Chimera marker file (.cmm) of the C-alpha trace (Angstrom):
<marker_set name="trace">
<marker id="1" x="120.420" y="30.493" z="30.023" r="1" g="1" b="0" radius="0.5"/>
<marker id="2" x="122.922" y="31.764" z="32.707" r="1" g="1" b="0" radius="0.5"/>
<marker id="3" x="126.533" y="30.901" z="32.279" r="1" g="1" b="0" radius="0.5"/>
<marker id="4" x="130.008" y="32.153" z="33.311" r="1" g="1" b="0" radius="0.5"/>
<marker id="5" x="131.206" y="35.035" z="31.228" r="1" g="1" b="0" radius="0.5"/>
<marker id="6" x="134.140" y="34.441" z="28.927" r="1" g="1" b="0" radius="0.5"/>
<marker id="7" x="136.674" y="36.902" z="27.510" r="1" g="1" b="0" radius="0.5"/>
<marker id="8" x="134.938" y="36.657" z="24.087" r="1" g="1" b="0" radius="0.5"/>
<marker id="9" x="131.860" y="38.186" z="25.694" r="1" g="1" b="0" radius="0.5"/>
<marker id="10" x="133.635" y="41.475" z="26.833" r="1" g="1" b="0" radius="0.5"/>
<marker id="11" x="132.453" y="43.674" z="23.917" r="1" g="1" b="0" radius="0.5"/>
<marker id="12" x="128.892" y="42.506" z="24.380" r="1" g="1" b="0" radius="0.5"/>
<marker id="13" x="129.101" y="43.038" z="28.183" r="1" g="1" b="0" radius="0.5"/>
<marker id="14" x="130.583" y="46.510" z="27.850" r="1" g="1" b="0" radius="0.5"/>
<marker id="15" x="128.027" y="47.610" z="25.290" r="1" g="1" b="0" radius="0.5"/>
<marker id="16" x="125.014" y="46.170" z="27.343" r="1" g="1" b="0" radius="0.5"/>
<marker id="17" x="126.486" y="47.918" z="30.558" r="1" g="1" b="0" radius="0.5"/>
<marker id="18" x="126.703" y="51.247" z="28.753" r="1" g="1" b="0" radius="0.5"/>
<marker id="19" x="123.050" y="50.983" z="27.322" r="1" g="1" b="0" radius="0.5"/>
<marker id="20" x="121.698" y="50.008" z="30.737" r="1" g="1" b="0" radius="0.5"/>
<marker id="21" x="123.555" y="52.758" z="32.573" r="1" g="1" b="0" radius="0.5"/>
<marker id="22" x="122.317" y="55.431" z="30.161" r="1" g="1" b="0" radius="0.5"/>
<marker id="23" x="118.731" y="54.654" z="31.164" r="1" g="1" b="0" radius="0.5"/>
<marker id="24" x="119.167" y="55.950" z="34.672" r="1" g="1" b="0" radius="0.5"/>
<marker id="25" x="122.091" y="58.358" z="34.356" r="1" g="1" b="0" radius="0.5"/>
<marker id="26" x="120.707" y="60.343" z="31.310" r="1" g="1" b="0" radius="0.5"/>
<marker id="27" x="119.763" y="63.799" z="32.355" r="1" g="1" b="0" radius="0.5"/>
<marker id="28" x="121.397" y="63.396" z="35.721" r="1" g="1" b="0" radius="0.5"/>
<marker id="29" x="125.105" y="63.073" z="34.840" r="1" g="1" b="0" radius="0.5"/>
<marker id="30" x="127.124" y="64.470" z="31.919" r="1" g="1" b="0" radius="0.5"/>
<marker id="31" x="127.122" y="61.948" z="29.096" r="1" g="1" b="0" radius="0.5"/>
<marker id="32" x="130.815" y="61.538" z="29.148" r="1" g="1" b="0" radius="0.5"/>
<marker id="33" x="130.440" y="60.021" z="32.582" r="1" g="1" b="0" radius="0.5"/>
<marker id="34" x="128.437" y="57.090" z="31.301" r="1" g="1" b="0" radius="0.5"/>
<marker id="35" x="128.787" y="57.160" z="27.432" r="1" g="1" b="0" radius="0.5"/>
<marker id="36" x="131.149" y="57.742" z="24.600" r="1" g="1" b="0" radius="0.5"/>
<marker id="37" x="134.273" y="55.797" z="23.298" r="1" g="1" b="0" radius="0.5"/>
<marker id="38" x="136.499" y="56.531" z="26.089" r="1" g="1" b="0" radius="0.5"/>
<marker id="39" x="133.902" y="55.415" z="28.795" r="1" g="1" b="0" radius="0.5"/>
<marker id="40" x="133.187" y="52.270" z="26.738" r="1" g="1" b="0" radius="0.5"/>
<marker id="41" x="136.848" y="51.442" z="26.614" r="1" g="1" b="0" radius="0.5"/>
<marker id="42" x="137.183" y="52.021" z="30.525" r="1" g="1" b="0" radius="0.5"/>
<marker id="43" x="133.994" y="49.969" z="31.018" r="1" g="1" b="0" radius="0.5"/>
<marker id="44" x="135.414" y="47.081" z="28.960" r="1" g="1" b="0" radius="0.5"/>
<marker id="45" x="138.746" y="47.042" z="30.820" r="1" g="1" b="0" radius="0.5"/>
<marker id="46" x="136.823" y="46.934" z="34.161" r="1" g="1" b="0" radius="0.5"/>
<marker id="47" x="134.774" y="43.888" z="32.937" r="1" g="1" b="0" radius="0.5"/>
<marker id="48" x="137.965" y="42.297" z="31.549" r="1" g="1" b="0" radius="0.5"/>
<marker id="49" x="139.549" y="42.478" z="35.084" r="1" g="1" b="0" radius="0.5"/>
<marker id="50" x="136.298" y="40.987" z="36.577" r="1" g="1" b="0" radius="0.5"/>
<marker id="51" x="136.162" y="38.153" z="34.055" r="1" g="1" b="0" radius="0.5"/>
<marker id="52" x="139.735" y="37.297" z="34.743" r="1" g="1" b="0" radius="0.5"/>
<marker id="53" x="139.337" y="36.978" z="38.568" r="1" g="1" b="0" radius="0.5"/>
<marker id="54" x="139.797" y="33.738" z="40.170" r="1" g="1" b="0" radius="0.5"/>
<marker id="55" x="136.595" y="31.831" z="41.125" r="1" g="1" b="0" radius="0.5"/>
<marker id="56" x="137.525" y="32.318" z="44.799" r="1" g="1" b="0" radius="0.5"/>
<marker id="57" x="137.450" y="36.002" z="44.367" r="1" g="1" b="0" radius="0.5"/>
<marker id="58" x="134.048" y="36.170" z="42.590" r="1" g="1" b="0" radius="0.5"/>
<marker id="59" x="132.363" y="35.570" z="39.363" r="1" g="1" b="0" radius="0.5"/>
<marker id="60" x="130.816" y="37.214" z="36.324" r="1" g="1" b="0" radius="0.5"/>
<marker id="61" x="127.602" y="35.568" z="35.035" r="1" g="1" b="0" radius="0.5"/>
<marker id="62" x="125.900" y="36.272" z="31.727" r="1" g="1" b="0" radius="0.5"/>
<marker id="63" x="122.365" y="35.704" z="30.705" r="1" g="1" b="0" radius="0.5"/>
<marker id="64" x="122.162" y="34.598" z="27.094" r="1" g="1" b="0" radius="0.5"/>
<marker id="65" x="119.159" y="34.336" z="24.732" r="1" g="1" b="0" radius="0.5"/>
<marker id="66" x="119.431" y="33.082" z="21.157" r="1" g="1" b="0" radius="0.5"/>
<marker id="67" x="123.290" y="33.415" z="21.296" r="1" g="1" b="0" radius="0.5"/>
<marker id="68" x="123.155" y="37.120" z="22.574" r="1" g="1" b="0" radius="0.5"/>
<marker id="69" x="124.181" y="38.394" z="25.961" r="1" g="1" b="0" radius="0.5"/>
<marker id="70" x="121.030" y="39.962" z="27.419" r="1" g="1" b="0" radius="0.5"/>
<marker id="71" x="122.318" y="40.483" z="31.017" r="1" g="1" b="0" radius="0.5"/>
<marker id="72" x="125.305" y="40.469" z="33.200" r="1" g="1" b="0" radius="0.5"/>
<marker id="73" x="126.107" y="40.237" z="36.962" r="1" g="1" b="0" radius="0.5"/>
<marker id="74" x="129.321" y="40.421" z="38.816" r="1" g="1" b="0" radius="0.5"/>
<marker id="75" x="130.156" y="39.810" z="42.373" r="1" g="1" b="0" radius="0.5"/>
<marker id="76" x="133.476" y="39.827" z="44.257" r="1" g="1" b="0" radius="0.5"/>
<marker id="77" x="134.550" y="38.498" z="47.627" r="1" g="1" b="0" radius="0.5"/>
<marker id="78" x="137.361" y="40.423" z="49.466" r="1" g="1" b="0" radius="0.5"/>
<marker id="79" x="138.421" y="40.494" z="53.112" r="1" g="1" b="0" radius="0.5"/>
<marker id="80" x="135.467" y="38.148" z="53.879" r="1" g="1" b="0" radius="0.5"/>
<marker id="81" x="132.773" y="40.432" z="52.401" r="1" g="1" b="0" radius="0.5"/>
<marker id="82" x="130.826" y="39.614" z="49.255" r="1" g="1" b="0" radius="0.5"/>
<marker id="83" x="129.589" y="42.526" z="47.149" r="1" g="1" b="0" radius="0.5"/>
<marker id="84" x="127.373" y="42.426" z="44.134" r="1" g="1" b="0" radius="0.5"/>
<marker id="85" x="129.293" y="44.883" z="42.060" r="1" g="1" b="0" radius="0.5"/>
<marker id="86" x="127.135" y="44.894" z="38.889" r="1" g="1" b="0" radius="0.5"/>
<marker id="87" x="123.850" y="43.628" z="37.608" r="1" g="1" b="0" radius="0.5"/>
<marker id="88" x="122.645" y="44.928" z="34.299" r="1" g="1" b="0" radius="0.5"/>
<marker id="89" x="119.922" y="43.779" z="31.868" r="1" g="1" b="0" radius="0.5"/>
<marker id="90" x="119.758" y="44.976" z="28.169" r="1" g="1" b="0" radius="0.5"/>
<marker id="91" x="116.824" y="47.554" z="28.204" r="1" g="1" b="0" radius="0.5"/>
<marker id="92" x="115.441" y="45.604" z="25.286" r="1" g="1" b="0" radius="0.5"/>
<marker id="93" x="114.970" y="42.649" z="27.599" r="1" g="1" b="0" radius="0.5"/>
<marker id="94" x="113.535" y="44.167" z="30.632" r="1" g="1" b="0" radius="0.5"/>
<marker id="95" x="110.653" y="42.508" z="32.256" r="1" g="1" b="0" radius="0.5"/>
<marker id="96" x="111.399" y="39.110" z="30.776" r="1" g="1" b="0" radius="0.5"/>
<marker id="97" x="112.952" y="37.472" z="33.892" r="1" g="1" b="0" radius="0.5"/>
<marker id="98" x="116.561" y="38.013" z="32.971" r="1" g="1" b="0" radius="0.5"/>
<marker id="99" x="117.431" y="40.074" z="36.081" r="1" g="1" b="0" radius="0.5"/>
<marker id="100" x="115.627" y="37.573" z="38.223" r="1" g="1" b="0" radius="0.5"/>
<marker id="101" x="117.500" y="34.561" z="36.692" r="1" g="1" b="0" radius="0.5"/>
<marker id="102" x="120.846" y="36.454" z="37.223" r="1" g="1" b="0" radius="0.5"/>
<marker id="103" x="119.934" y="37.277" z="40.822" r="1" g="1" b="0" radius="0.5"/>
<marker id="104" x="118.879" y="33.704" z="41.537" r="1" g="1" b="0" radius="0.5"/>
<marker id="105" x="122.161" y="32.418" z="39.963" r="1" g="1" b="0" radius="0.5"/>
<marker id="106" x="124.226" y="34.772" z="42.109" r="1" g="1" b="0" radius="0.5"/>
<marker id="107" x="122.250" y="33.734" z="45.145" r="1" g="1" b="0" radius="0.5"/>
<marker id="108" x="123.056" y="30.131" z="44.492" r="1" g="1" b="0" radius="0.5"/>
<marker id="109" x="126.747" y="30.923" z="44.234" r="1" g="1" b="0" radius="0.5"/>
<marker id="110" x="126.763" y="32.860" z="47.457" r="1" g="1" b="0" radius="0.5"/>
<marker id="111" x="125.059" y="30.066" z="49.277" r="1" g="1" b="0" radius="0.5"/>
<marker id="112" x="127.643" y="27.515" z="47.900" r="1" g="1" b="0" radius="0.5"/>
<marker id="113" x="130.402" y="29.785" z="49.008" r="1" g="1" b="0" radius="0.5"/>
<marker id="114" x="128.871" y="30.066" z="52.597" r="1" g="1" b="0" radius="0.5"/>
<marker id="115" x="128.241" y="33.834" z="52.410" r="1" g="1" b="0" radius="0.5"/>
<marker id="116" x="125.941" y="35.035" z="55.266" r="1" g="1" b="0" radius="0.5"/>
<marker id="117" x="125.225" y="38.350" z="53.654" r="1" g="1" b="0" radius="0.5"/>
<marker id="118" x="125.899" y="40.327" z="50.605" r="1" g="1" b="0" radius="0.5"/>
<marker id="119" x="126.414" y="44.056" z="50.011" r="1" g="1" b="0" radius="0.5"/>
<marker id="120" x="125.573" y="46.227" z="47.001" r="1" g="1" b="0" radius="0.5"/>
<marker id="121" x="125.470" y="49.938" z="46.174" r="1" g="1" b="0" radius="0.5"/>
<marker id="122" x="122.624" y="51.277" z="43.976" r="1" g="1" b="0" radius="0.5"/>
<marker id="123" x="122.430" y="54.571" z="42.258" r="1" g="1" b="0" radius="0.5"/>
<marker id="124" x="119.909" y="56.628" z="44.217" r="1" g="1" b="0" radius="0.5"/>
<marker id="125" x="117.845" y="57.745" z="41.176" r="1" g="1" b="0" radius="0.5"/>
<marker id="126" x="117.673" y="54.256" z="39.815" r="1" g="1" b="0" radius="0.5"/>
<marker id="127" x="114.170" y="53.559" z="41.070" r="1" g="1" b="0" radius="0.5"/>
<marker id="128" x="113.752" y="50.528" z="38.881" r="1" g="1" b="0" radius="0.5"/>
<marker id="129" x="116.827" y="48.786" z="40.441" r="1" g="1" b="0" radius="0.5"/>
<marker id="130" x="116.021" y="49.764" z="43.937" r="1" g="1" b="0" radius="0.5"/>
<marker id="131" x="112.520" y="48.198" z="43.626" r="1" g="1" b="0" radius="0.5"/>
<marker id="132" x="113.991" y="45.063" z="42.035" r="1" g="1" b="0" radius="0.5"/>
<marker id="133" x="116.250" y="44.633" z="44.953" r="1" g="1" b="0" radius="0.5"/>
<marker id="134" x="113.568" y="45.419" z="47.409" r="1" g="1" b="0" radius="0.5"/>
<marker id="135" x="111.435" y="42.712" z="46.071" r="1" g="1" b="0" radius="0.5"/>
<marker id="136" x="114.199" y="40.276" z="46.586" r="1" g="1" b="0" radius="0.5"/>
<marker id="137" x="114.868" y="41.132" z="50.236" r="1" g="1" b="0" radius="0.5"/>
<marker id="138" x="117.578" y="43.669" z="50.069" r="1" g="1" b="0" radius="0.5"/>
<marker id="139" x="117.432" y="46.090" z="53.003" r="1" g="1" b="0" radius="0.5"/>
<marker id="140" x="118.991" y="49.451" z="53.180" r="1" g="1" b="0" radius="0.5"/>
<marker id="141" x="121.974" y="50.356" z="55.386" r="1" g="1" b="0" radius="0.5"/>
<marker id="142" x="120.565" y="51.071" z="58.823" r="1" g="1" b="0" radius="0.5"/>
<marker id="143" x="122.036" y="54.630" z="58.732" r="1" g="1" b="0" radius="0.5"/>
<marker id="144" x="122.467" y="55.807" z="55.221" r="1" g="1" b="0" radius="0.5"/>
<marker id="145" x="125.341" y="58.092" z="54.358" r="1" g="1" b="0" radius="0.5"/>
<marker id="146" x="124.382" y="61.774" z="54.571" r="1" g="1" b="0" radius="0.5"/>
<marker id="147" x="125.673" y="62.458" z="51.043" r="1" g="1" b="0" radius="0.5"/>
<marker id="148" x="126.475" y="60.599" z="47.899" r="1" g="1" b="0" radius="0.5"/>
<marker id="149" x="124.708" y="59.277" z="44.984" r="1" g="1" b="0" radius="0.5"/>
<marker id="150" x="124.391" y="55.609" z="45.937" r="1" g="1" b="0" radius="0.5"/>
<marker id="151" x="122.705" y="53.730" z="48.687" r="1" g="1" b="0" radius="0.5"/>
<marker id="152" x="124.131" y="50.645" z="50.327" r="1" g="1" b="0" radius="0.5"/>
<marker id="153" x="121.810" y="47.594" z="50.505" r="1" g="1" b="0" radius="0.5"/>
<marker id="154" x="122.374" y="44.269" z="52.230" r="1" g="1" b="0" radius="0.5"/>
<marker id="155" x="120.955" y="40.828" z="51.691" r="1" g="1" b="0" radius="0.5"/>
<marker id="156" x="120.870" y="38.022" z="54.149" r="1" g="1" b="0" radius="0.5"/>
<marker id="157" x="121.705" y="34.864" z="52.489" r="1" g="1" b="0" radius="0.5"/>
<marker id="158" x="119.392" y="32.326" z="53.817" r="1" g="1" b="0" radius="0.5"/>
<marker id="159" x="120.167" y="28.570" z="53.636" r="1" g="1" b="0" radius="0.5"/>
<marker id="160" x="118.570" y="26.737" z="50.664" r="1" g="1" b="0" radius="0.5"/>
<marker id="161" x="115.963" y="25.202" z="52.975" r="1" g="1" b="0" radius="0.5"/>
<marker id="162" x="114.725" y="28.829" z="53.551" r="1" g="1" b="0" radius="0.5"/>
<marker id="163" x="115.399" y="28.646" z="57.238" r="1" g="1" b="0" radius="0.5"/>
<marker id="164" x="115.869" y="32.047" z="59.036" r="1" g="1" b="0" radius="0.5"/>
<marker id="165" x="119.161" y="32.634" z="60.640" r="1" g="1" b="0" radius="0.5"/>
<marker id="166" x="120.343" y="35.004" z="63.352" r="1" g="1" b="0" radius="0.5"/>
<marker id="167" x="122.042" y="37.185" z="60.694" r="1" g="1" b="0" radius="0.5"/>
<marker id="168" x="118.628" y="37.628" z="59.080" r="1" g="1" b="0" radius="0.5"/>
<marker id="169" x="117.234" y="38.740" z="62.311" r="1" g="1" b="0" radius="0.5"/>
<marker id="170" x="119.856" y="41.338" z="62.836" r="1" g="1" b="0" radius="0.5"/>
<marker id="171" x="119.534" y="42.744" z="59.299" r="1" g="1" b="0" radius="0.5"/>
<marker id="172" x="115.729" y="42.914" z="59.185" r="1" g="1" b="0" radius="0.5"/>
<marker id="173" x="115.301" y="44.123" z="62.727" r="1" g="1" b="0" radius="0.5"/>
<marker id="174" x="113.146" y="41.081" z="63.593" r="1" g="1" b="0" radius="0.5"/>
<link id1="1" id2="2" r="1" g="1" b="0" radius="0.2"/>
<link id1="2" id2="3" r="1" g="1" b="0" radius="0.2"/>
<link id1="3" id2="4" r="1" g="1" b="0" radius="0.2"/>
<link id1="4" id2="5" r="1" g="1" b="0" radius="0.2"/>
<link id1="5" id2="6" r="1" g="1" b="0" radius="0.2"/>
<link id1="6" id2="7" r="1" g="1" b="0" radius="0.2"/>
<link id1="7" id2="8" r="1" g="1" b="0" radius="0.2"/>
<link id1="8" id2="9" r="1" g="1" b="0" radius="0.2"/>
<link id1="9" id2="10" r="1" g="1" b="0" radius="0.2"/>
<link id1="10" id2="11" r="1" g="1" b="0" radius="0.2"/>
<link id1="11" id2="12" r="1" g="1" b="0" radius="0.2"/>
<link id1="12" id2="13" r="1" g="1" b="0" radius="0.2"/>
<link id1="13" id2="14" r="1" g="1" b="0" radius="0.2"/>
<link id1="14" id2="15" r="1" g="1" b="0" radius="0.2"/>
<link id1="15" id2="16" r="1" g="1" b="0" radius="0.2"/>
<link id1="16" id2="17" r="1" g="1" b="0" radius="0.2"/>
<link id1="17" id2="18" r="1" g="1" b="0" radius="0.2"/>
<link id1="18" id2="19" r="1" g="1" b="0" radius="0.2"/>
<link id1="19" id2="20" r="1" g="1" b="0" radius="0.2"/>
<link id1="20" id2="21" r="1" g="1" b="0" radius="0.2"/>
<link id1="21" id2="22" r="1" g="1" b="0" radius="0.2"/>
<link id1="22" id2="23" r="1" g="1" b="0" radius="0.2"/>
<link id1="23" id2="24" r="1" g="1" b="0" radius="0.2"/>
<link id1="24" id2="25" r="1" g="1" b="0" radius="0.2"/>
<link id1="25" id2="26" r="1" g="1" b="0" radius="0.2"/>
<link id1="26" id2="27" r="1" g="1" b="0" radius="0.2"/>
<link id1="27" id2="28" r="1" g="1" b="0" radius="0.2"/>
<link id1="28" id2="29" r="1" g="1" b="0" radius="0.2"/>
<link id1="29" id2="30" r="1" g="1" b="0" radius="0.2"/>
<link id1="30" id2="31" r="1" g="1" b="0" radius="0.2"/>
<link id1="31" id2="32" r="1" g="1" b="0" radius="0.2"/>
<link id1="32" id2="33" r="1" g="1" b="0" radius="0.2"/>
<link id1="33" id2="34" r="1" g="1" b="0" radius="0.2"/>
<link id1="34" id2="35" r="1" g="1" b="0" radius="0.2"/>
<link id1="35" id2="36" r="1" g="1" b="0" radius="0.2"/>
<link id1="36" id2="37" r="1" g="1" b="0" radius="0.2"/>
<link id1="37" id2="38" r="1" g="1" b="0" radius="0.2"/>
<link id1="38" id2="39" r="1" g="1" b="0" radius="0.2"/>
<link id1="39" id2="40" r="1" g="1" b="0" radius="0.2"/>
<link id1="40" id2="41" r="1" g="1" b="0" radius="0.2"/>
<link id1="41" id2="42" r="1" g="1" b="0" radius="0.2"/>
<link id1="42" id2="43" r="1" g="1" b="0" radius="0.2"/>
<link id1="43" id2="44" r="1" g="1" b="0" radius="0.2"/>
<link id1="44" id2="45" r="1" g="1" b="0" radius="0.2"/>
<link id1="45" id2="46" r="1" g="1" b="0" radius="0.2"/>
<link id1="46" id2="47" r="1" g="1" b="0" radius="0.2"/>
<link id1="47" id2="48" r="1" g="1" b="0" radius="0.2"/>
<link id1="48" id2="49" r="1" g="1" b="0" radius="0.2"/>
<link id1="49" id2="50" r="1" g="1" b="0" radius="0.2"/>
<link id1="50" id2="51" r="1" g="1" b="0" radius="0.2"/>
<link id1="51" id2="52" r="1" g="1" b="0" radius="0.2"/>
<link id1="52" id2="53" r="1" g="1" b="0" radius="0.2"/>
<link id1="53" id2="54" r="1" g="1" b="0" radius="0.2"/>
<link id1="54" id2="55" r="1" g="1" b="0" radius="0.2"/>
<link id1="55" id2="56" r="1" g="1" b="0" radius="0.2"/>
<link id1="56" id2="57" r="1" g="1" b="0" radius="0.2"/>
<link id1="57" id2="58" r="1" g="1" b="0" radius="0.2"/>
<link id1="58" id2="59" r="1" g="1" b="0" radius="0.2"/>
<link id1="59" id2="60" r="1" g="1" b="0" radius="0.2"/>
<link id1="60" id2="61" r="1" g="1" b="0" radius="0.2"/>
<link id1="61" id2="62" r="1" g="1" b="0" radius="0.2"/>
<link id1="62" id2="63" r="1" g="1" b="0" radius="0.2"/>
<link id1="63" id2="64" r="1" g="1" b="0" radius="0.2"/>
<link id1="64" id2="65" r="1" g="1" b="0" radius="0.2"/>
<link id1="65" id2="66" r="1" g="1" b="0" radius="0.2"/>
<link id1="66" id2="67" r="1" g="1" b="0" radius="0.2"/>
<link id1="67" id2="68" r="1" g="1" b="0" radius="0.2"/>
<link id1="68" id2="69" r="1" g="1" b="0" radius="0.2"/>
<link id1="69" id2="70" r="1" g="1" b="0" radius="0.2"/>
<link id1="70" id2="71" r="1" g="1" b="0" radius="0.2"/>
<link id1="71" id2="72" r="1" g="1" b="0" radius="0.2"/>
<link id1="72" id2="73" r="1" g="1" b="0" radius="0.2"/>
<link id1="73" id2="74" r="1" g="1" b="0" radius="0.2"/>
<link id1="74" id2="75" r="1" g="1" b="0" radius="0.2"/>
<link id1="75" id2="76" r="1" g="1" b="0" radius="0.2"/>
<link id1="76" id2="77" r="1" g="1" b="0" radius="0.2"/>
<link id1="77" id2="78" r="1" g="1" b="0" radius="0.2"/>
<link id1="78" id2="79" r="1" g="1" b="0" radius="0.2"/>
<link id1="79" id2="80" r="1" g="1" b="0" radius="0.2"/>
<link id1="80" id2="81" r="1" g="1" b="0" radius="0.2"/>
<link id1="81" id2="82" r="1" g="1" b="0" radius="0.2"/>
<link id1="82" id2="83" r="1" g="1" b="0" radius="0.2"/>
<link id1="83" id2="84" r="1" g="1" b="0" radius="0.2"/>
<link id1="84" id2="85" r="1" g="1" b="0" radius="0.2"/>
<link id1="85" id2="86" r="1" g="1" b="0" radius="0.2"/>
<link id1="86" id2="87" r="1" g="1" b="0" radius="0.2"/>
<link id1="87" id2="88" r="1" g="1" b="0" radius="0.2"/>
<link id1="88" id2="89" r="1" g="1" b="0" radius="0.2"/>
<link id1="89" id2="90" r="1" g="1" b="0" radius="0.2"/>
<link id1="90" id2="91" r="1" g="1" b="0" radius="0.2"/>
<link id1="91" id2="92" r="1" g="1" b="0" radius="0.2"/>
<link id1="92" id2="93" r="1" g="1" b="0" radius="0.2"/>
<link id1="93" id2="94" r="1" g="1" b="0" radius="0.2"/>
<link id1="94" id2="95" r="1" g="1" b="0" radius="0.2"/>
<link id1="95" id2="96" r="1" g="1" b="0" radius="0.2"/>
<link id1="96" id2="97" r="1" g="1" b="0" radius="0.2"/>
<link id1="97" id2="98" r="1" g="1" b="0" radius="0.2"/>
<link id1="98" id2="99" r="1" g="1" b="0" radius="0.2"/>
<link id1="99" id2="100" r="1" g="1" b="0" radius="0.2"/>
<link id1="100" id2="101" r="1" g="1" b="0" radius="0.2"/>
<link id1="101" id2="102" r="1" g="1" b="0" radius="0.2"/>
<link id1="102" id2="103" r="1" g="1" b="0" radius="0.2"/>
<link id1="103" id2="104" r="1" g="1" b="0" radius="0.2"/>
<link id1="104" id2="105" r="1" g="1" b="0" radius="0.2"/>
<link id1="105" id2="106" r="1" g="1" b="0" radius="0.2"/>
<link id1="106" id2="107" r="1" g="1" b="0" radius="0.2"/>
<link id1="107" id2="108" r="1" g="1" b="0" radius="0.2"/>
<link id1="108" id2="109" r="1" g="1" b="0" radius="0.2"/>
<link id1="109" id2="110" r="1" g="1" b="0" radius="0.2"/>
<link id1="110" id2="111" r="1" g="1" b="0" radius="0.2"/>
<link id1="111" id2="112" r="1" g="1" b="0" radius="0.2"/>
<link id1="112" id2="113" r="1" g="1" b="0" radius="0.2"/>
<link id1="113" id2="114" r="1" g="1" b="0" radius="0.2"/>
<link id1="114" id2="115" r="1" g="1" b="0" radius="0.2"/>
<link id1="115" id2="116" r="1" g="1" b="0" radius="0.2"/>
<link id1="116" id2="117" r="1" g="1" b="0" radius="0.2"/>
<link id1="117" id2="118" r="1" g="1" b="0" radius="0.2"/>
<link id1="118" id2="119" r="1" g="1" b="0" radius="0.2"/>
<link id1="119" id2="120" r="1" g="1" b="0" radius="0.2"/>
<link id1="120" id2="121" r="1" g="1" b="0" radius="0.2"/>
<link id1="121" id2="122" r="1" g="1" b="0" radius="0.2"/>
<link id1="122" id2="123" r="1" g="1" b="0" radius="0.2"/>
<link id1="123" id2="124" r="1" g="1" b="0" radius="0.2"/>
<link id1="124" id2="125" r="1" g="1" b="0" radius="0.2"/>
<link id1="125" id2="126" r="1" g="1" b="0" radius="0.2"/>
<link id1="126" id2="127" r="1" g="1" b="0" radius="0.2"/>
<link id1="127" id2="128" r="1" g="1" b="0" radius="0.2"/>
<link id1="128" id2="129" r="1" g="1" b="0" radius="0.2"/>
<link id1="129" id2="130" r="1" g="1" b="0" radius="0.2"/>
<link id1="130" id2="131" r="1" g="1" b="0" radius="0.2"/>
<link id1="131" id2="132" r="1" g="1" b="0" radius="0.2"/>
<link id1="132" id2="133" r="1" g="1" b="0" radius="0.2"/>
<link id1="133" id2="134" r="1" g="1" b="0" radius="0.2"/>
<link id1="134" id2="135" r="1" g="1" b="0" radius="0.2"/>
<link id1="135" id2="136" r="1" g="1" b="0" radius="0.2"/>
<link id1="136" id2="137" r="1" g="1" b="0" radius="0.2"/>
<link id1="137" id2="138" r="1" g="1" b="0" radius="0.2"/>
<link id1="138" id2="139" r="1" g="1" b="0" radius="0.2"/>
<link id1="139" id2="140" r="1" g="1" b="0" radius="0.2"/>
<link id1="140" id2="141" r="1" g="1" b="0" radius="0.2"/>
<link id1="141" id2="142" r="1" g="1" b="0" radius="0.2"/>
<link id1="142" id2="143" r="1" g="1" b="0" radius="0.2"/>
<link id1="143" id2="144" r="1" g="1" b="0" radius="0.2"/>
<link id1="144" id2="145" r="1" g="1" b="0" radius="0.2"/>
<link id1="145" id2="146" r="1" g="1" b="0" radius="0.2"/>
<link id1="146" id2="147" r="1" g="1" b="0" radius="0.2"/>
<link id1="147" id2="148" r="1" g="1" b="0" radius="0.2"/>
<link id1="148" id2="149" r="1" g="1" b="0" radius="0.2"/>
<link id1="149" id2="150" r="1" g="1" b="0" radius="0.2"/>
<link id1="150" id2="151" r="1" g="1" b="0" radius="0.2"/>
<link id1="151" id2="152" r="1" g="1" b="0" radius="0.2"/>
<link id1="152" id2="153" r="1" g="1" b="0" radius="0.2"/>
<link id1="153" id2="154" r="1" g="1" b="0" radius="0.2"/>
<link id1="154" id2="155" r="1" g="1" b="0" radius="0.2"/>
<link id1="155" id2="156" r="1" g="1" b="0" radius="0.2"/>
<link id1="156" id2="157" r="1" g="1" b="0" radius="0.2"/>
<link id1="157" id2="158" r="1" g="1" b="0" radius="0.2"/>
<link id1="158" id2="159" r="1" g="1" b="0" radius="0.2"/>
<link id1="159" id2="160" r="1" g="1" b="0" radius="0.2"/>
<link id1="160" id2="161" r="1" g="1" b="0" radius="0.2"/>
<link id1="161" id2="162" r="1" g="1" b="0" radius="0.2"/>
<link id1="162" id2="163" r="1" g="1" b="0" radius="0.2"/>
<link id1="163" id2="164" r="1" g="1" b="0" radius="0.2"/>
<link id1="164" id2="165" r="1" g="1" b="0" radius="0.2"/>
<link id1="165" id2="166" r="1" g="1" b="0" radius="0.2"/>
<link id1="166" id2="167" r="1" g="1" b="0" radius="0.2"/>
<link id1="167" id2="168" r="1" g="1" b="0" radius="0.2"/>
<link id1="168" id2="169" r="1" g="1" b="0" radius="0.2"/>
<link id1="169" id2="170" r="1" g="1" b="0" radius="0.2"/>
<link id1="170" id2="171" r="1" g="1" b="0" radius="0.2"/>
<link id1="171" id2="172" r="1" g="1" b="0" radius="0.2"/>
<link id1="172" id2="173" r="1" g="1" b="0" radius="0.2"/>
<link id1="173" id2="174" r="1" g="1" b="0" radius="0.2"/>
</marker_set>
């Protein structure tokens, strides 16, 4: 089940976020950058701000199975640009459709809001996430930054009918 996150979910969301990040940061960044009590508290505070946002500014969605949060996604709209800021699935629930269901729910929300395209940044070494987004039509920034640890991807939000728009043509080079 996909639902809107509630303040009562914050501990579960922060813990899930930390477990998921550890899978791709471990061995690449110092552990204090993604783990430990201080980072967990900082992560929880960030999620608290996201959950408290007004619906006009974005949303946090949870995937829940048997009463347990198994995935989370957050997006934000500011200055006319929508950004998928987070999408994490508990590693114990990978390959079960949780990420796909969260992505589909986000896509539905973006369509309802009239977003033409959405931006995200993905950690360069997170090959699992990069493949996930590629399968869903996300395209890399035409000219990637020369440095940095993240890649910018864009998704053209097509109408529910699946009709292609001029925006899609620009993003895909078609």
